[in-house]
N, C-alpha and C positions, 0 to 999 in steps of 0.2 A: 504493500500500500504506500510505500515511501514515494513512489514515482508520481502519485497524484498531486502531491503538494510541492514537488521540486521544480517550480517555475516562479519567477519573480514577477508577480502580477498583483494588481489591486483587486480584480474581480474577474471571474471566468466569463460572466455574461458581457462585461464591458471591455474585455481585453483588446478586441479588434478596434473599437472606437477610440480607446486610449492610445493605441499604437498609431492609428492614422492621425490623431490630433498631435501626437508627439512628432511624427514625421513632418506634418505641415507647419507646426510651430517653429521647427528648426530649419525650414527651407523657405526662403522668401519667394521662391518661384512657384510655389504650390498653394492651392486653395481647396477647401472642402465645399462640396455642393450641399447646401443645408438640407437636412432631412434624409440624406442618403449617405451610404458608405462609398462615396465617389470622390476621387481626387482629380483635379484639373490643373492645367497650366494657368498661371495668373495673367499671362500675356496672350490671351486668346485672340486679341486683335491681330496677332501676327499669323493666324491661320486663315484669315479672310482670303478667299479665292484659291485656297489650297485644300488638299484632302486631309481630313483629320483622322487620327488613328486612335482607336479605343480598344482596350483589352481588359482582362480581369480574370478572376477566378477565386477559389477559396484562399483564405488567409493562412498563414503559417509557413509560407515559402518565401519570405521576404529575402531580398528586396523586390521580388516579383509581386505585383506588377507596378505598384506606385513608384518604386525607385527608378523606373525607366521612363518617367515623364519628363519631357523637355524638348527643346528645339532639336530636330533631327531624330526624334524617337516618338514616344507616345504623346498624344494630346490629353489623354485622360485614362484613368483605370477605375474599374468597379470592383470592390472587395466584397466577398461573401464572408460568412462566418468561417472559423477554422475548418479547413478541408471541405467546405460546402460551397456549391455554386452560388454566385450572387443572384439576387432576385431580379426578375424581368423588369419590374417597375423602376428599379434604380438604373438598370442598363438603358431603358428608354429615356429616363430623365437626363442621363449623361449624353445620349445621342442628341436629344433636343437642345441641350446647352451648347454643344459644339456646332450644330446646324444653325442655331440662332445667332451665332457669332460670325456667320458668313462663310463657313466652310463650303467648298465646292462639292463635297461628298464625304461620307464617313466610312472608313474601313474597319470592320470588326475582326480582331485577331483572336480566335477561339481555340482552346486546346480540345483534343478529341476525348472528352468525357461526356457521358450522356447528359448530366445535369447542365453543364456549360452549353452544350449544343442546343438543348431544349430552351433554356432561359434566354440565351442570346437570340435564338430563333423566334421566340415570342416577341421580343422587343423589336427585332428586325421587321417582322410582319406588321406590327402596329405602327412603326415609324414609316414604313413605305406607304401605308394607307393614309398617312398624313402628308405625303408628297416629298418625303426626305429621300435623297439619293444616297444609297449605301450598298455595300457588298460585304461578304463575309469570307474569310479564309479559315480553314481548319488545319491546325498543326498536329501532325501524327508522326512523331519522330522516334518513338521507342524501338530499339533494335533487339529487345530481350527475347521475344518468342520466335522460335524457329518456324512454327506453324501458327501464324496469327489467327485469332478467331474472327468472326464476322464483324465484331465490334471494332476491329482494326487496331493499329498501333496507338498506344497512349500518347498524349501530348506532354512533353517534358520541357527541358531547358532550351531546346531548339527554338522555342517560342521567342526567346530574347533575341536570337539572331534575326528572326522575322521582324521584330520591332525595329531593329537597326536598319535592315534592308529597306523595309517599307517606309520608315521614317526619313531615310536619306532621299528616297525617290519623291516623297511628298514635299520635302523641303525644297527640292529642285523645281517643284511645280508640275510634276507629272500628273496626268489625269487618272481618275480612279481605275478605269479598265486596264490601263497600262501597268499600274502598280499591282493589280490583282494577277495579271498574266505573269509578271516577273516573279512575284512571290510564289505563285503556284509552281512555276518552273524550279525555283530554288528548293521548294519543299520536297521535291523528288530526291534531293541529294543531301538532306539533313538527317542525321542519325544521332541517337543518344543512348547511353547505357549507364545505369546507376549501380552502385554497390553500397551496401549498408553494413556498418559494424555494430549498430545498436538499433533497437526499435524506436518508433515514433509514437507520440501520444497527443491526443487532443487535450487542451487545458482542462483540468478537473477530472480526467479519466485515466484509467489504467493504460499501459502500453497496448497498442493495437495488435501486437504479436510478440512472441518470445524468441529471442535470439541468444543462445547460450554464450557465455563468456569464451572468447577465443575463436568464435566462428563469425563468418561473414556470409551475406546472401547477395547473389548477383541478380540484377534485373528487377529490383523492386519498383513498384509504382510510387508516386509521390505521397500516397496516403497509407502506405504499408501494404498495398495489394501484393499478392504473392510474386516472387521472382522465379527464376528458373532452376537454380541449384544453390546449395550451401556447401561451404568448405571451411577448412581451417584458415585463419587469417595469415596471409603471406606478406612478403615484403612489398613495398610500394611498387617497385619495378616489376615484380611478378604479377601483381594485381592489374596494373595498367596493361601489361602484355596480354593477359587473359582477356581483358575487356576489348582491346583492339582486335584480337584474333576472332572473338565472337562476332564483333560488329562487321567484320569484313569477310567472314567465311561464307562462301557461295551456297553452302548447304542451308544456311539460315535464310529463310524467305524474307526476313526483315533486314537483311544485311545491306551495307552501303557498297555499291559496285565500284570500289576504288582500284586503281592500278598504279603501278610504279610511275612516278613522275607527275602524278596529279597534284594540283595545288589545293590545299585545304585550309579552312579556318577552324582553329581548335578552341573550344569553350570548355574551361574547367570550372565546375560550379559545385555548390554544396546543398542545393535544393532546400535551403533554409535551415540546415542542420545546426548552424551556429546561432540561430534564432535572433534575427534582427528585430522580430516582433517584440521580444522581451526588452531589447535595448531601446526600442522606440517608446515603450511604456515608461521606462525609467527616464528617457529624454523628456517626456511630457512633464514629469514631476520636477525635473531639474532645470527646465528651460529658462526660468526667471533668474537663473544665475549665469546664463550663457552669454549675456551681452557685456560682461566685464572684460575690459581690454587686456590683452596679453601679447607679448612678443615671442612667446615660446614657439619654436619652429614646428613642433610636432602637433600643436593644437589645430584641429580642423576648422579654420576660419572660413566657414561655408558661405557667409553672407556679409555684404557690406552695409546692410540696413538692420535696424533693431528688430530681431525676430520675436521678442517677447511682446511687442506692441503691435505686431502686424494684424491685419484683418484676417481672421481665421476662415470665415465663410463667404461664399457668394450665394446669391439667391437662384433657385431653379426657375426654369421657364414656367410661367403661370399656366395652370391647367384651365382649359375652358370649362365653364360650369356645365354639367350634364343637365339636359332638360328634365325638369321635375315631372314626375308621373302624377297627374292630378285626377281627382274624381275617385269613385269607388273602384274596388277591385273587380276584375272581369268575372264573367259568369262561371269560369272554370277555376277561379282562385281557390275555392274551398278544396277542390280535388287536388290541385297542384300542391297546396299547403300540406294536405294529408300525405301525398306521395313523398315530398321532401322530408317531412318529419319521420316517416317510416324508414326511409333510407338512412337518415342520421341515427336513428335508434339502433338499427341493425348493425351499422358500422361501429358504434360504441360497444355494442354487445360482443362483437367479434374482435375487439382491439387486441386482446392478449393472444388469441389464436393466430391472427395475422402477424403479430410480432414473432411468435414462435416459428412460423413458417419462414420468416425472413432471416432468422439467425444463421441458417446454414448457407445463405447466399448473399447476404448484405449486412446492413448495419443493425438489423433486428428491430427496426423502427417503423415498418410498414403500417402496423396497426396504429401507432402513435400519430403518423402523418394523416391517416384517414380520420382518426378521431379529431385532429385539429380542424379538418374540413367540416366534419359533422357539427362540432360545437360552433364554428363560425357561421354555418348556415342556420342553425337553430337560433343563434343570437340575431342574425339578420331577419329571420322570420318574425321574431318578437317585436321588432321595431319598424319593419318596412311594409309598404304596400306592394303586393305582388303585381307586377306589370300585366296588363291585359294582352300584351303582344309577346309571343313566344320568343322572338328574336331578342327583345329587350331583357327578358327573363334569363336567357342563356348568357347574354353579355354580362349581366350582373353576377351570375354565378361564376363565370370565367374569371372576372376580376377578383371575386372573393377567394377562390381557390388559389389563384396566382399569388395573392398577398398573404393569405393566412395558412395555407396547407404546407407549402415548402416541399423540398425534395424533388426528385425526378417525377414522382407521381403527380404532384401539384402542377408541375409544368406540362405534363402530358394531358391531364384533364383540362387545363386551361387552353391548350392548343386545340383539343377536340371541340370544346365548347365555342371557342372564338371562330374556328373555321366553319362551324355549323350555323352561326348567327345570320350571315347574309341570306341564306336560303329560307329563313323563317321570318324575314323582315316584313313581307307582305302577306304571307299566308301560312297557315299551320295545318294544311290538309295532309293526307297520307303521302302524296307525292313530294310535298315540301319536306316532310320529316325524313323520307327516304333519301333525298338529295343531301339534306343536312348531315345525317348520320354518316353517309358515305364520305362527304367532304371532311368530316372530323377524323375518321380513321386514316384517310390519306395524308392529312397534316401530321398526324402522329408518326406515320411511317417516314414521311419526308424528313422531319427534323430529328426523330429518334433513331433512325437508321435500322429499325427492326422490321421483320416480316413475320407472318404466321409461320410457326415452326421453330422460332428462335427462343422459345421459353420465356415469354413476356406476357403482359396483360393482353396483348393483341391476340393471343391464342384463344382467349375467351371472347374478346370483344368482336373480332372480325367475323367469326361464324355467326354470331348473334346479329350483327349488322347486315350480313348477307341475307339473313332471314327477314330482317325488318325492312329491307328494300322492297319486299313484296307488298308493303303498305300502299305502294303507288298503283297496284294492279287489282286491289279488292275493294269492295264497298266497306264503309265504316263498320258495318255489322261483323265483319271478319277480322277486325284489327286485334281483338283480344286473343283469337286463336293464333295469330302470327306472333304476338308477344309471348304467348305460352311456348311456342316452338323455339323462339329466340332464346328464352331462358334455358330451355333444355340444351340447345346448342352451346350456350355459354358454359353450362355445367360440364358438359362433355369436353369442351375445349380446355377448361381449367384442369380437369382430371387428367387429360392427356399430357399435360406438362410434366407429370411424374416421370415419363419415359423419354423426355426430350433433352437434348444437350443445349445448354445455354449458349447462344451466339451473339447476344447483345447485352449491354448493361454490365454492371459490376459482377453479376453472377457468371459471366462468360469467362472470368479469370479463375473460377473455382473448378476443381476436378469433378468430372461428371459423377463419379462414384459417391460423392458427398451430397448430390442433389437428387434425393429420392422421394421428396414430398412435392405437392403441387406448388407452382409458382405463386407467391403471395399476391402479386398484382393481378394475376388472372383470377385468383380466388376472390379478390375484392370486387372485381367486375361482375362475376357471377352472383355474388351476394347482393350487389346493388340492383341488378336487373330483376332478381327474384323479389326484392323488396318493392320495386315499382309495380311488378305484376300483382303481388298480393294486396297492395294498397288499392290499386284500381279495381280488383275483384271485390274488395270490401266495399268500395264506393258503389259499385254496381248492385251489390246485394242490398245495401241500405236504400238505394233509390227505388228498388223493386218493392221493398216493404213500406 
């Protein structure tokens, strides 16, 4: 238990905010976006007419990414909690802040992790709908796995080289499409391999894995995801030789195709192992002593202005007020309320079971994240008027799960609901629902990178949606039969994941023999659809009586 308290912090919950404030207070060229874990350049007027660069990810890998903000590199960075993807709302706020300062376009630099891809994807979709010109590049530079899964190579420190390349091109005034093309070409030739001598841990938690004294593990991910092998700690020369041999071995499908005489750029990094996060927290506490003058040559005189009196925050772009929903609730409001309440109750009831299913393949928090969504929806129901328009209802729910649910599940549900909204804006008949549900699953596939058969929530959702597409071909009297069939398909799909190999998401890095129970996300989908069916059946019985 000693490891839990072995970090120099004030508070586990506030450590990221303290660290960001410490970084910004000690650097006159940086500013925080109020209300968000977003760091921006203070001289955003200098990006006018140029492409702005935005990156980000989970905290705990400092100086990535806020440490690489400045002329010739990033225009801004979005921070998530430790080891957690940043929320889509903060990413969108950062995009809007850069666009509002006159950027000719915004390039999102995203590491190949499901949560990052989903949340940056949500923000990109929402920004483009507002007329913002942007594009996204995915960095997948991990050379560890000789047979990469469908999830692909993980994004590691090669991201920093992308910041430098794209930043230099942006500073030269290159257009967005040129930068994207150059970066994508470079990404084919970037490779990374990590080695660990000790485990990592989230503040306030035990180490995420055990590594016996005297052993090292080759090829770990940034969050402690499994590597490829363990061995006794060797000399630095031997370790580096092993790493380079693995990265260039043609047997390894993730290898770098280098040959004698090639020119290379070498990046040696520590993936945050020396914990600048903790240093930045201490910096915040000590910053009011930092302006004292000194001629000591070793003192890092980072700024020529008073850092303790600098303006810490800038204001985000004001959100346009959403049109108020006036009048009484629609005729179906009572039924909708009953359906939503039923879904929330069943998710809370299955919280522990979903967590248990998730422990073998993920963080063990699938039930907790669904419970967060359930409680948020119940709270919303207690204070809100249910919109009479189905599109508005789904838009409200999309924003709610985006902001309150968290995790990859929250991002996926938000994508599903957001993509469905346009098809229900004018009508909510069977045909409209069929189109909406299809659009939702396609968005989840596009940004999540998974398909049916990859052992994800799609294995329950897609068969159900295929059945629900029949809503466009039958009369309203047959809708309940189709919903019943869809629930059965979801149940079968969730159960089938017991025998599937995970090829997407964090579970894809877990050996198949350890994955013998149903996928928790697929199970949650089946539970939700069954709750919807039972609630609608109950309403029908009550109306008959």
